[in-house]
N, C-alpha and C positions, 0 to 999 in steps of 0.2 A: 559862675565859673571860678576855679581855683587857679591863682597865679603861683608859678614854682620859681624862686630866685635862685636860678641856676649859679650865679657867681657866689652866692654863700654855699650851696650844695658843693662846689668844686673847693671851696676854702675848707671846710669841714672835711673833706676826702684826704686833702692833702695833709691836713694837720694831722689826722688820724693815721696815715700812711707814715708820715715822718715820725711821729711819736712811738709807733710799734716798731718801727725800724731802730730807732735808738734803744729803746727799751732793752729789746732783744741784743743788739750789738753790744751795749755796755754789760749787759748778763753773761753773753758769751766770752768777753774780755776779761770779767770778773773770774770766772771759772778758769779760765786759760793761765791767767795770773794765780790763782790760789794753787793750781798745779805745778807751776814753775817754782812757786815758793816752798814746795815740799809738802803741801797740805793738800792732797788730793780727798775730794770728797767721798767717803765710803759710807754706803747705806747699810745698816744692820737689817738682817733678814726680818721681815715682817710677815706675821701669820694672822689670817684673817678666820674669823668663825664661817664653816661651811665654804671654804675656798681654797685655792693653793698656795703654795707658799710662794713669796716671790723669788726668795733665792735660799739655798739650805746653809747651814752654820758651815759646811765643809767651804762653799764657795767664798762665803764671806770671811773664812780666816785665809783662804788662798788670795782673795783681793788686798787684805791688809798686808799679807806679805809682798805680794807683787808691789805694792805702795811704797812698803819700808824698803824694799831692794830698788825701786826708781828713786826714792828720796837719798840714797847713798851715792847714787851714780849722778847725782845732779851737780852739772859742773860750775853753778853759780856761788859764788862766795856768800858769807852769812848776810853782809851787806844786801848784796844783790836781792837775796832771798826775802830781806826785811821790806825792801823797796817794794817787790814784787806784791809781798802781802799787803802793805798800805794801798798799793794800787788797785787791789782786788778787792778789798773793803772800800776802796772811793769808788769803784765801779758799781759795787753792789748798793750803796749809798745814792748813786745818780740813779738808778733803777728805782728805790724806794721813794726818793725824791719826786720822781716822774708820776709814780701812782698814787702818791698823796695829792700831789698837784691835781692830776685828772679828778681824784674824788672830791677833793676842794672845789674845782669847777662845777663839778654836777650839784654838789649840795648847796652851793651859795649862787648857783645860777649866774655867774659871769663869764 
């Protein structure tokens, strides 16, 4: 007969759920701070062989123009923008550290 340690199962479930919420939350916070810093991520058009184009060149130029216009209207001072950028990079660093920590836990079985 197989015995299941239900307490260990609940511990793993709670740890996985908490880690997922924290990683997604810090990533979203990082994106938000990146936009507030005046550096919205604009993805260049990508074309795939025998596939559709993700966005056209015209749409990419329009997105870049809108991002530049929004950056001009940003009410933050240069110091606040710099602080938001540092916060964004910090949030992305927390996400990266969580992913690397998870991989190390899997590899070294601790």
